C-alpha positions in Angstrom: 60.5 119.5 188.1 60.7 123.2 187.3 63.4 125.6 188.4 61.0 127.3 190.9 59.9 123.9 192.4 63.6 122.9 192.8 64.4 126.2 194.4 61.7 125.7 196.9 62.9 122.2 197.6 66.5 123.2 198.3 65.3 126.0 200.5 63.3 123.4 202.5 66.5 121.4 202.8 68.3 124.5 204.3 65.4 125.0 206.8 65.6 121.3 207.8 69.4 121.5 208.4 68.8 124.6 210.6 66.2 122.8 212.5 68.4 119.7 213.0 71.6 121.5 213.9 70.2 124.5 215.9 70.9 124.3 219.6 68.8 126.4 221.9 67.7 128.4 218.9 71.2 129.3 217.8 71.8 128.7 214.1 75.3 127.2 213.3 77.8 129.6 211.7 78.5 127.2 208.8 75.8 125.2 207.1 76.6 122.1 205.2 73.9 123.3 202.8 76.1 126.2 201.5 78.7 123.6 200.2 76.0 121.5 198.5 73.4 123.9 197.1 72.6 127.5 196.1 69.2 129.0 195.4 70.6 132.3 194.1 71.5 131.5 190.5 70.9 128.7 188.0 74.6 128.1 187.6 76.8 128.6 190.7 80.3 127.2 190.6 80.8 127.8 194.3 78.6 124.8 195.3 78.7 121.1 194.4 75.1 120.9 193.0 73.8 124.2 191.5 70.2 124.4 190.3 71.2 123.7 186.7 72.9 120.4 187.6 69.9 119.3 189.8 67.5 120.1 187.0 69.3 117.8 184.6 69.2 114.9 187.0 66.4 112.4 187.2 64.4 112.0 190.4 66.5 109.0 191.8 69.8 110.9 191.3 68.4 113.9 193.1 67.1 111.7 195.9 70.6 110.2 196.3 72.1 113.7 196.5 69.6 114.7 199.1 70.3 111.6 201.2 74.1 112.2 201.0 73.4 115.8 202.1 71.4 114.6 205.2 74.1 112.1 206.0 76.6 114.9 206.1 74.3 117.1 208.2 73.7 114.4 210.8 77.4 113.5 211.0 78.2 117.1 211.5 75.5 117.4 214.1 76.9 114.4 216.0 80.4 115.8 215.9 79.2 119.1 217.3 77.3 117.5 220.1 80.0 115.1 221.2 78.4 111.9 220.0 80.8 109.2 218.8 80.7 108.5 215.1 83.6 106.1 215.2 81.4 103.3 213.9 80.0 105.3 211.0 81.2 104.2 207.6 81.0 105.7 204.2 77.6 104.9 202.8 78.8 104.7 199.2 81.5 102.1 200.1 79.0 100.1 202.2 76.6 100.1 199.2 79.3 98.6 197.0 79.3 95.6 199.4 75.5 95.7 199.6 75.6 96.4 203.4 73.3 98.7 205.4 74.5 101.8 207.1 74.4 100.0 210.5 77.1 97.4 209.4 79.8 96.6 211.9 83.5 95.9 211.0 82.7 92.1 211.4 79.8 92.5 208.9 82.1 94.2 206.5 84.8 91.6 206.8 82.4 88.7 206.4 80.7 90.3 203.3 84.0 91.1 201.7 85.2 87.5 202.1 82.0 86.2 200.6 82.1 88.5 197.6 85.9 88.0 197.2 85.5 84.3 196.8 82.7 84.8 194.2 84.5 87.5 192.1 88.2 86.6 192.6 89.9 86.2 189.1 91.6 82.9 190.2 88.1 81.5 190.7 86.7 82.6 187.3 85.4 86.0 188.6 85.7 89.4 187.0 88.9 91.2 187.9 87.3 94.7 187.6 84.5 93.8 190.0 87.1 92.2 192.4 89.3 95.4 192.3 86.2 97.5 193.1 85.3 95.3 196.0 88.9 95.4 197.3 89.0 99.2 197.0 85.7 99.5 199.0 86.9 97.1 201.6 90.2 98.9 202.1 88.4 102.2 202.3 86.1 100.9 205.0 88.9 99.2 206.9 90.9 102.4 207.0 88.0 104.2 208.6 88.1 101.7 211.6 
Protein backbone atom coordinates (compact mmCIF):
# COMPACT_ATOMS: atom_id res chain seq x y z
CA UNK A 1 0.00 0.00 0.00
CA UNK A 2 1.35 3.42 -0.93
CA UNK A 3 1.33 6.49 1.30
CA UNK A 4 -1.41 8.11 -0.82
CA UNK A 5 -3.61 5.00 -0.67
CA UNK A 6 -3.15 4.84 3.08
CA UNK A 7 -3.97 8.54 3.45
CA UNK A 8 -7.17 7.95 1.50
CA UNK A 9 -8.04 4.98 3.73
CA UNK A 10 -7.57 6.88 7.02
CA UNK A 11 -9.62 9.77 5.64
CA UNK A 12 -12.40 7.26 4.88
CA UNK A 13 -12.20 6.07 8.49
CA UNK A 14 -12.68 9.65 9.66
CA UNK A 15 -15.76 10.05 7.44
CA UNK A 16 -17.16 6.77 8.75
CA UNK A 17 -16.71 7.87 12.35
CA UNK A 18 -18.49 11.13 11.60
CA UNK A 19 -21.34 9.22 9.96
CA UNK A 20 -21.63 6.86 12.94
CA UNK A 21 -21.43 9.48 15.69
CA UNK A 22 -23.28 12.42 14.10
CA UNK A 23 -26.65 13.13 15.64
CA UNK A 24 -29.09 15.22 13.60
CA UNK A 25 -26.22 16.28 11.35
CA UNK A 26 -24.11 17.62 14.22
CA UNK A 27 -20.51 16.43 14.15
CA UNK A 28 -19.08 15.56 17.60
CA UNK A 29 -16.50 17.97 19.01
CA UNK A 30 -13.90 15.30 19.68
CA UNK A 31 -13.34 12.46 17.22
CA UNK A 32 -11.71 9.22 18.30
CA UNK A 33 -9.95 9.39 14.91
CA UNK A 34 -7.77 12.28 16.10
CA UNK A 35 -6.15 10.13 18.79
CA UNK A 36 -5.56 7.20 16.44
CA UNK A 37 -4.59 8.69 13.06
CA UNK A 38 -3.30 11.71 11.20
CA UNK A 39 -3.28 12.43 7.49
CA UNK A 40 -1.19 15.61 7.70
CA UNK A 41 2.35 14.23 7.98
CA UNK A 42 4.11 10.92 7.49
CA UNK A 43 5.43 11.07 11.06
CA UNK A 44 3.11 12.59 13.67
CA UNK A 45 3.94 11.92 17.32
CA UNK A 46 0.61 13.34 18.53
CA UNK A 47 -1.30 10.25 17.34
CA UNK A 48 -1.02 6.56 18.14
CA UNK A 49 -0.68 5.39 14.52
CA UNK A 50 0.90 7.87 12.15
CA UNK A 51 1.19 7.11 8.43
CA UNK A 52 4.78 5.89 8.78
CA UNK A 53 3.80 3.32 11.42
CA UNK A 54 0.85 2.14 9.35
CA UNK A 55 2.99 1.84 6.22
CA UNK A 56 5.44 -0.49 7.98
CA UNK A 57 2.63 -2.83 9.13
CA UNK A 58 1.35 -5.75 7.13
CA UNK A 59 -2.29 -5.96 6.05
CA UNK A 60 -3.44 -8.04 9.04
CA UNK A 61 -1.87 -5.69 11.60
CA UNK A 62 -3.52 -2.68 9.94
CA UNK A 63 -6.82 -4.56 9.93
CA UNK A 64 -6.49 -5.18 13.68
CA UNK A 65 -5.81 -1.46 14.26
CA UNK A 66 -8.84 -0.46 12.21
CA UNK A 67 -11.05 -2.94 14.13
CA UNK A 68 -9.82 -1.56 17.46
CA UNK A 69 -10.57 1.95 16.17
CA UNK A 70 -14.15 1.01 15.26
CA UNK A 71 -14.64 -0.69 18.61
CA UNK A 72 -13.59 2.56 20.33
CA UNK A 73 -15.91 4.56 18.04
CA UNK A 74 -18.93 2.38 18.80
CA UNK A 75 -18.25 2.35 22.53
CA UNK A 76 -18.07 6.15 22.49
CA UNK A 77 -21.25 6.31 20.40
CA UNK A 78 -23.07 4.08 22.88
CA UNK A 79 -21.88 6.17 25.83
CA UNK A 80 -22.98 9.41 24.18
CA UNK A 81 -26.43 8.02 23.41
CA UNK A 82 -27.11 6.52 26.82
CA UNK A 83 -26.81 2.86 25.86
CA UNK A 84 -25.49 0.53 28.51
CA UNK A 85 -22.10 -0.93 27.77
CA UNK A 86 -21.74 -2.60 31.13
CA UNK A 87 -21.54 -5.97 29.42
CA UNK A 88 -18.82 -4.91 26.99
CA UNK A 89 -15.45 -6.48 27.70
CA UNK A 90 -11.99 -5.72 26.36
CA UNK A 91 -11.74 -7.53 23.01
CA UNK A 92 -8.00 -8.15 23.45
CA UNK A 93 -8.52 -9.92 26.76
CA UNK A 94 -11.43 -11.93 25.36
CA UNK A 95 -9.21 -13.02 22.46
CA UNK A 96 -6.63 -14.38 24.92
CA UNK A 97 -9.34 -16.71 26.19
CA UNK A 98 -10.56 -17.42 22.63
CA UNK A 99 -13.96 -15.92 23.36
CA UNK A 100 -16.22 -13.82 21.09
CA UNK A 101 -17.09 -10.19 21.81
CA UNK A 102 -20.56 -11.31 22.92
CA UNK A 103 -19.20 -13.42 25.81
CA UNK A 104 -20.93 -13.14 29.17
CA UNK A 105 -19.27 -13.30 32.59
CA UNK A 106 -20.41 -16.92 32.87
CA UNK A 107 -18.72 -17.72 29.52
CA UNK A 108 -15.54 -16.04 30.76
CA UNK A 109 -15.51 -17.97 34.05
CA UNK A 110 -16.20 -21.27 32.33
CA UNK A 111 -13.53 -20.77 29.67
CA UNK A 112 -10.98 -19.65 32.24
CA UNK A 113 -11.58 -22.76 34.38
CA UNK A 114 -11.19 -24.98 31.32
CA UNK A 115 -7.94 -23.32 30.20
CA UNK A 116 -6.59 -23.08 33.76
CA UNK A 117 -6.88 -26.84 34.23
CA UNK A 118 -5.07 -27.41 30.95
CA UNK A 119 -2.24 -24.91 31.54
CA UNK A 120 -1.80 -24.95 35.34
CA UNK A 121 1.86 -25.66 36.29
CA UNK A 122 0.78 -28.25 38.88
CA UNK A 123 -0.82 -30.22 36.06
CA UNK A 124 2.22 -30.05 33.76
CA UNK A 125 1.18 -26.85 31.99
CA UNK A 126 3.29 -23.88 30.96
CA UNK A 127 3.53 -21.30 33.81
CA UNK A 128 3.89 -18.38 31.35
CA UNK A 129 0.69 -19.32 29.51
CA UNK A 130 -1.11 -19.81 32.81
CA UNK A 131 -0.03 -16.37 34.08
CA UNK A 132 -1.21 -14.75 30.82
CA UNK A 133 -4.58 -16.47 31.16
CA UNK A 134 -4.86 -15.40 34.80
CA UNK A 135 -4.03 -11.78 33.93
CA UNK A 136 -6.66 -11.78 31.16
CA UNK A 137 -9.26 -13.30 33.47
CA UNK A 138 -8.53 -10.80 36.26
CA UNK A 139 -8.77 -7.92 33.75
CA UNK A 140 -12.13 -9.14 32.48
CA UNK A 141 -13.46 -9.83 35.97
CA UNK A 142 -12.56 -6.32 37.14
CA UNK A 143 -14.64 -4.90 34.26
CA UNK A 144 -17.76 -6.61 35.61
